[in-house]
Structure formats: C-alpha cells, structure tokens
C-alpha positions as CSV (number, residue, x, y, z in Angstrom):
1,M,-42.4,-62.2,-84.3
2,A,-44.2,-62.3,-87.9
3,K,-47.3,-64.5,-88.0
4,K,-47.6,-68.3,-89.4
5,K,-49.4,-68.5,-92.5
6,I,-51.6,-71.3,-92.1
7,A,-54.8,-72.8,-94.6
8,V,-57.9,-74.1,-93.3
9,I,-59.3,-76.7,-95.1
10,G,-63.1,-77.3,-94.9
11,V,-64.9,-74.5,-94.2
12,G,-68.3,-76.0,-92.5
13,K,-69.9,-74.4,-89.2
14,I,-67.1,-74.9,-87.0
15,A,-64.6,-73.3,-89.3
16,Q,-66.6,-70.2,-89.7
17,D,-67.8,-70.3,-85.9
18,Q,-64.4,-71.0,-84.5
19,H,-61.3,-71.4,-86.2
20,L,-61.9,-68.4,-88.9
21,P,-62.0,-65.7,-86.2
22,V,-59.6,-66.9,-83.7
23,I,-57.0,-67.0,-86.4
24,D,-58.4,-63.3,-87.3
25,R,-58.2,-62.3,-83.9
26,G,-54.9,-64.1,-82.8
27,D,-51.3,-63.0,-82.6
28,D,-49.6,-66.1,-83.7
29,F,-51.6,-67.6,-87.1
30,E,-52.6,-65.4,-90.5
31,L,-54.9,-67.0,-92.8
32,A,-53.6,-67.8,-95.9
33,A,-55.8,-69.6,-97.8
34,T,-59.1,-72.1,-97.4
35,V,-59.8,-75.4,-98.9
36,S,-63.3,-75.7,-99.7
37,G,-65.3,-78.2,-102.1
38,R,-68.1,-75.3,-102.0
39,G,-66.1,-72.6,-102.8
40,V,-66.2,-70.9,-99.3
41,A,-63.8,-68.2,-98.7
42,H,-63.3,-66.1,-96.0
43,G,-61.9,-62.8,-96.3
44,N,-59.5,-61.8,-99.0
45,A,-57.6,-65.2,-98.7
46,P,-58.0,-67.5,-101.6
47,V,-59.7,-70.4,-101.8
48,F,-59.1,-73.6,-103.1
49,K,-61.2,-76.4,-104.3
50,T,-58.8,-78.9,-103.1
51,P,-55.6,-79.3,-100.9
52,A,-53.1,-80.4,-103.8
53,E,-54.5,-76.8,-105.4
54,L,-53.6,-75.0,-102.7
55,Y,-50.1,-77.2,-101.7
56,A,-49.2,-76.5,-105.7
57,A,-50.0,-73.1,-105.6
58,M,-48.8,-71.8,-102.2
59,P,-45.6,-73.8,-101.4
60,E,-44.9,-71.5,-98.7
61,V,-47.8,-72.3,-96.5
62,K,-46.4,-75.2,-93.9
63,L,-49.4,-75.7,-91.6
64,V,-53.0,-76.4,-92.3
65,S,-56.0,-76.4,-90.0
66,V,-58.0,-79.7,-90.8
67,C,-61.6,-78.9,-89.6
68,T,-63.7,-81.0,-92.1
69,P,-66.0,-83.9,-91.2
70,P,-63.8,-87.0,-89.6
71,G,-65.3,-89.6,-92.4
72,V,-62.4,-87.8,-94.8
73,R,-59.8,-86.8,-92.5
74,H,-57.3,-89.8,-92.5
75,A,-56.8,-89.0,-96.3
76,L,-56.3,-85.8,-96.0
77,V,-54.1,-85.5,-93.2
78,R,-51.7,-88.4,-94.6
79,E,-52.0,-85.9,-97.8
80,A,-50.6,-83.2,-95.8
81,L,-47.8,-85.0,-93.6
82,D,-47.0,-86.1,-97.4
83,A,-46.7,-82.3,-98.7
84,G,-44.6,-81.1,-95.5
85,M,-47.1,-79.8,-93.4
86,D,-48.1,-79.6,-89.8
87,V,-51.5,-80.6,-89.0
88,M,-54.3,-79.4,-86.6
89,M,-57.0,-81.6,-86.7
90,E,-60.7,-80.9,-85.2
91,K,-62.3,-83.4,-83.4
92,P,-63.3,-86.1,-83.4
93,P,-59.9,-86.8,-84.8
94,T,-60.9,-89.9,-87.4
95,T,-63.7,-92.5,-87.9
96,T,-61.3,-95.1,-86.5
97,I,-58.7,-95.7,-83.8
98,S,-56.4,-97.9,-86.6
99,E,-56.8,-94.5,-88.6
100,L,-55.7,-92.1,-85.6
101,D,-52.4,-94.9,-84.7
102,D,-51.8,-94.2,-88.3
103,L,-51.2,-91.0,-88.8
104,V,-49.4,-90.4,-85.3
105,A,-46.9,-93.0,-86.3
106,Y,-47.0,-91.5,-90.4
107,A,-46.4,-88.0,-88.6
108,K,-43.5,-89.6,-86.6
109,A,-41.9,-90.6,-89.7
110,K,-42.7,-87.7,-91.5
111,D,-40.7,-85.2,-88.4
112,R,-43.8,-83.1,-88.8
113,V,-46.0,-81.8,-86.0
114,L,-49.4,-83.2,-85.6
115,F,-52.1,-81.8,-82.9
116,Q,-55.3,-83.1,-82.1
117,T,-57.7,-80.7,-80.6
118,W,-60.4,-81.6,-77.7
119,H,-61.3,-77.8,-77.1
120,S,-63.1,-78.4,-74.0
121,Q,-60.1,-79.6,-72.0
122,Y,-58.8,-76.1,-72.3
123,N,-60.6,-74.5,-69.3
124,A,-59.0,-73.5,-66.1
125,A,-61.9,-75.0,-64.4
126,V,-60.9,-78.7,-66.2
127,D,-57.3,-78.1,-64.9
128,K,-59.0,-76.9,-61.4
129,A,-61.0,-80.5,-61.3
130,R,-58.4,-82.7,-62.1
131,D,-55.8,-81.3,-59.3
132,I,-58.9,-81.7,-56.6
133,L,-60.0,-85.3,-57.7
134,A,-56.0,-85.9,-57.7
135,S,-55.7,-85.3,-54.1
136,D,-59.4,-86.3,-52.9
137,G,-60.3,-89.1,-54.9
138,V,-63.7,-89.9,-56.7
139,K,-66.7,-91.7,-55.5
140,S,-69.2,-91.0,-58.3
141,V,-69.3,-88.9,-61.7
142,R,-72.5,-88.2,-63.5
143,I,-72.1,-86.7,-67.1
144,D,-75.1,-85.1,-68.6
145,W,-74.6,-83.4,-72.0
146,R,-78.0,-82.7,-73.9
147,E,-78.1,-80.2,-77.2
148,S,-79.8,-79.9,-79.9
149,V,-78.7,-81.2,-83.4
150,R,-80.8,-79.1,-85.2
151,K,-79.6,-75.8,-83.5
152,W,-75.6,-77.5,-83.7
153,H,-75.8,-79.9,-87.0
154,P,-78.0,-77.9,-89.3
155,G,-79.2,-80.3,-91.7
156,Q,-75.6,-81.8,-91.6
157,D,-76.4,-85.7,-92.7
158,W,-73.1,-86.7,-92.4
159,I,-73.1,-87.3,-88.6
160,W,-76.0,-89.9,-89.4
161,E,-74.0,-92.0,-91.9
162,P,-71.9,-94.9,-90.6
163,G,-68.5,-93.1,-88.8
164,G,-70.5,-90.0,-88.3
165,F,-70.8,-90.5,-84.3
166,G,-74.2,-89.3,-84.1
167,V,-75.0,-87.9,-80.4
168,C,-71.6,-89.1,-79.6
169,D,-70.1,-86.3,-81.8
170,P,-70.9,-83.6,-79.0
171,G,-70.6,-86.4,-76.4
172,I,-66.9,-87.2,-76.9
173,N,-66.5,-83.5,-75.8
174,A,-67.8,-84.7,-72.3
175,L,-65.5,-87.8,-72.5
176,S,-62.1,-85.2,-73.2
177,I,-63.0,-83.7,-69.8
178,F,-63.6,-87.3,-67.9
179,T,-60.3,-88.6,-69.3
180,K,-58.3,-85.5,-68.5
181,I,-59.6,-85.1,-64.8
182,M,-59.7,-88.7,-63.6
183,P,-56.8,-89.7,-61.9
184,F,-57.3,-93.3,-63.3
185,P,-57.7,-95.0,-66.1
186,V,-61.6,-95.3,-67.1
187,F,-63.3,-98.3,-69.1
188,V,-66.8,-98.9,-70.5
189,K,-68.5,-101.2,-68.2
190,S,-72.1,-101.1,-70.4
191,A,-73.8,-99.0,-73.0
192,E,-77.6,-98.8,-74.4
193,L,-78.0,-96.9,-77.5
194,N,-81.0,-95.3,-79.1
195,F,-80.6,-94.8,-82.6
196,P,-83.7,-93.6,-85.0
197,A,-84.9,-95.8,-87.3
198,N,-83.8,-94.1,-90.4
199,R,-80.6,-93.1,-89.2
200,Q,-77.2,-95.6,-88.7
201,T,-76.0,-93.4,-85.5
202,P,-77.1,-92.7,-82.1
203,I,-79.4,-89.5,-80.9
204,D,-79.0,-90.9,-77.4
205,A,-76.5,-92.8,-75.3
206,E,-76.8,-94.0,-71.6
207,I,-72.8,-95.2,-70.7
208,V,-72.2,-97.2,-67.5
209,F,-68.3,-96.9,-66.5
210,K,-65.7,-98.8,-64.6
211,S,-62.3,-98.8,-63.5
212,G,-59.4,-100.9,-61.8
213,Q,-60.1,-99.6,-58.6
214,V,-60.3,-101.6,-55.7
215,H,-63.2,-99.3,-54.8
216,Q,-65.2,-99.1,-57.7
217,P,-66.5,-95.4,-58.3
218,I,-70.4,-94.6,-59.4
219,M,-69.4,-93.3,-63.0
220,S,-72.2,-92.6,-66.0
221,A,-73.0,-90.5,-68.7
222,G,-76.2,-89.3,-70.7
223,F,-75.8,-87.9,-74.4
224,N,-78.9,-86.3,-76.3
225,W,-79.3,-84.6,-79.3
226,L,-83.2,-83.5,-78.6
227,E,-82.6,-81.0,-75.9
228,E,-84.5,-77.8,-77.1
229,N,-84.5,-75.8,-73.9
230,G,-80.7,-74.5,-74.1
231,E,-77.4,-76.7,-73.7
232,V,-76.9,-79.1,-70.7
233,W,-73.0,-79.3,-70.7
234,T,-72.4,-80.4,-67.2
235,I,-70.1,-82.9,-64.8
236,S,-71.8,-83.6,-61.4
237,I,-69.0,-85.3,-59.2
238,E,-68.7,-86.5,-55.5
239,T,-65.3,-87.1,-54.0
240,V,-64.3,-89.6,-51.3
241,R,-63.6,-86.5,-49.2
242,G,-67.1,-85.7,-49.1
243,D,-67.1,-82.6,-51.5
244,Q,-69.8,-81.7,-54.4
245,L,-67.9,-80.6,-57.5
246,K,-70.1,-79.6,-60.9
247,L,-68.5,-78.8,-64.2
248,E,-70.7,-76.6,-66.3
249,S,-71.0,-74.8,-69.6
250,G,-69.1,-77.5,-70.8
251,G,-66.1,-77.1,-68.2
252,R,-65.8,-73.3,-68.3
253,I,-67.5,-73.3,-64.7
254,L,-66.8,-74.8,-61.5
255,K,-68.7,-75.2,-58.5
256,V,-67.5,-76.6,-55.3
257,N,-70.5,-77.5,-53.0
258,D,-72.4,-74.9,-55.0
259,K,-69.7,-72.1,-54.9
260,I,-68.1,-71.0,-58.2
261,V,-64.4,-71.4,-57.5
262,V,-63.6,-70.9,-61.3
263,E,-65.2,-69.2,-64.0
264,A,-63.4,-68.5,-67.2
265,P,-64.8,-66.6,-70.6
266,S,-65.7,-69.0,-73.1
267,E,-62.0,-69.1,-74.9
268,E,-61.4,-73.0,-75.8
269,Y,-60.9,-72.1,-79.3
270,E,-58.1,-69.5,-78.3
271,R,-56.5,-71.9,-76.2
272,I,-55.8,-74.5,-78.9
273,Y,-54.4,-72.2,-81.1
274,D,-51.9,-71.4,-78.8
275,R,-51.1,-74.8,-77.5
276,F,-50.2,-75.6,-81.5
277,A,-47.9,-72.3,-81.6
278,A,-46.6,-73.9,-78.5
279,L,-46.2,-77.1,-80.3
280,L,-44.7,-75.7,-83.2
281,E,-41.9,-73.7,-81.3
282,N,-41.3,-77.3,-79.6
283,H,-41.5,-79.1,-82.7
284,E,-44.0,-81.7,-80.7
285,S,-46.6,-83.5,-81.1
286,D,-49.5,-83.9,-78.8
287,V,-52.5,-86.5,-79.9
288,Q,-54.4,-87.7,-77.4
289,D,-56.8,-91.1,-77.9
290,A,-58.3,-91.8,-75.0
291,P,-61.4,-90.0,-75.7
292,L,-62.2,-91.7,-79.3
293,R,-61.2,-95.3,-77.6
294,L,-63.9,-95.0,-75.1
295,T,-66.5,-94.1,-77.6
296,A,-65.2,-96.7,-79.9
297,D,-65.8,-99.0,-77.1
298,A,-69.1,-97.5,-76.3
299,F,-70.2,-98.7,-79.4
300,L,-68.4,-102.1,-79.4
301,M,-70.1,-102.5,-75.8
302,G,-73.6,-101.0,-76.6
303,A,-76.8,-102.4,-76.5
304,R,-78.6,-100.9,-79.1
305,N,-82.5,-99.7,-79.7
306,N,-84.4,-98.5,-82.6
307,I,-86.6,-96.0,-81.8
308,E,-89.0,-93.4,-83.7
309,P,-87.5,-92.2,-87.2
310,F,-85.3,-88.3,-87.1
311,E,-86.3,-85.5,-89.3
312,W,-84.9,-82.3,-89.9
C-alpha cells in the first residue's frame, strides 16, 4: 500500500525529536512538506512559511500533523479543516476547552478526521494497569511527575505565557494516563500552584483529586519543573485488593508488588501514527478532552503562590 502524504506544521523540538523521525521510519506516512515560520526543513521535503502556501502549492496533500504550541492551534486546525485536511494535533490540544469543543464540532461538520494525541496513553503497561484497576478497584493514587524545564523546553518562553500551561504541559501527560486507567470519573478537589514572580504559568503544582465513589480513594499529583537529577514520571497505585502498582518511565513500565509485569520499548509516537492510520482507514475521529478538563479545573481551583523568579 502506498504511503499517505502528510505535512508537519510547526517544526520545533517535539516535531524534530519525535514526529519527523517516526514518519521517516514508518510504513504508513511519507513526509510531503513542513510548514515553519523559521524556514526549518527536513530532508528533501519542501518547506513553506505558512499553511496557506502549502495548501495552494500542494493540493494533493490531505493530511497534516499540527505540532505548534497550543496557543495558535485552534486557528491553524480550523484553517486546515477548511482546506479539506484530516488533522492530527499534538498535546495539549488547545488553550481552552471551548476551542477544543469548537474544533470537534467543526471537524464533524466538515466530515474530516480529527485526532487529538495523548502519546503517554499508548503503552501496553498503561492498558494492563487499566485492566487491573477495573477488576481490583482503587484505594489510592499518587502521581509524581518531575523533570527539567531547561532540558525539555530550552529557551521556550511561550510556555511561561498565559495559555502556555507551565509545568502542566508535561503534567497533562500524567493526567492522560490517569484518566485512562481510572475505572470511574475523577475531579479536582483542590490545587496549589507556585508561580515564579516573573512568569505567568506555574513551575510547581500539587493537586488533590476526588471521585463520585461512596468510599473515596486518596488521589493526588505533584508536578515540578526543576528536577535536575533525571526524570521522575511515576504513578503509584494501591488497589482495594491490596496490591501495589507502579507505572514508571512515563507509563512504559508496570510493576506489581515490585515485580515488572510489562516493560515496553519507548514507541509512543510510533503508536499514535499507527492510530492515526487506523482512524483514517475508518474515517473516524478520536478526541479525548478529560486531561485538558482536569488541567483547566486545577487552574480554576488552584491557590496561587508567588515564588522566586525563574531565569533560563
């Protein structure tokens, strides 16, 4: 089967680290072009300054992967849908829930495929944990998500601006796993957000969750962006049955009572392109909004603390 031509809009760190190499290695897609205001090309594919230039010059391209920061994504995705594109969106999808709701409705009205990626969900260990919790129940959950902003977002000032998410940009990955594995809906009970005095988004967050269950499990999350000793991407769970589960390495490894039961290679982005190919084959959309809604609720419920300034 011939590969489908796809263009990548926004050629920043995540596109260069993940999307473009995965497209190059995969069997389903072929890079047709990039769109980059900075003129960043990849291989021999042409580069355009704007999506409009791409759509005018290459009408045969009907797929785009939008990898820009979320602040501009709503307009870009609407433009793509107007141009007859099927669209994949990086996470976080948009800066507001209203924008995401609008894109879902607009894609449906245009009869186009819209796929919102939550790459951390695409791990066999996550699926196994979900199955265990469905049968054994949840007594407690603790999420610890710590990494270095200087390593993962070097010099990217947009993340510190309103709508940039701050530490909740990586934290939403944890919430995408959390909302997938929980056998019941979860809600934000309270939150505490620490903002550098010279920034508009938090560098540290502590969130407490609740559920509608009669017997409330104890659930919380801690996100921090100043971890300089390697990444901590861990979800620790105690089941009602009494087993201790731990999802490590961002959901790639599952331990049950300290024994590894699933360990998969790091192929999350390969899996999201597999999923996109399947959605295109069936002409179906897939947009999950629960991680974004929990993030928004954390900002709504969060007590704000101003702390020392952050400098790169």
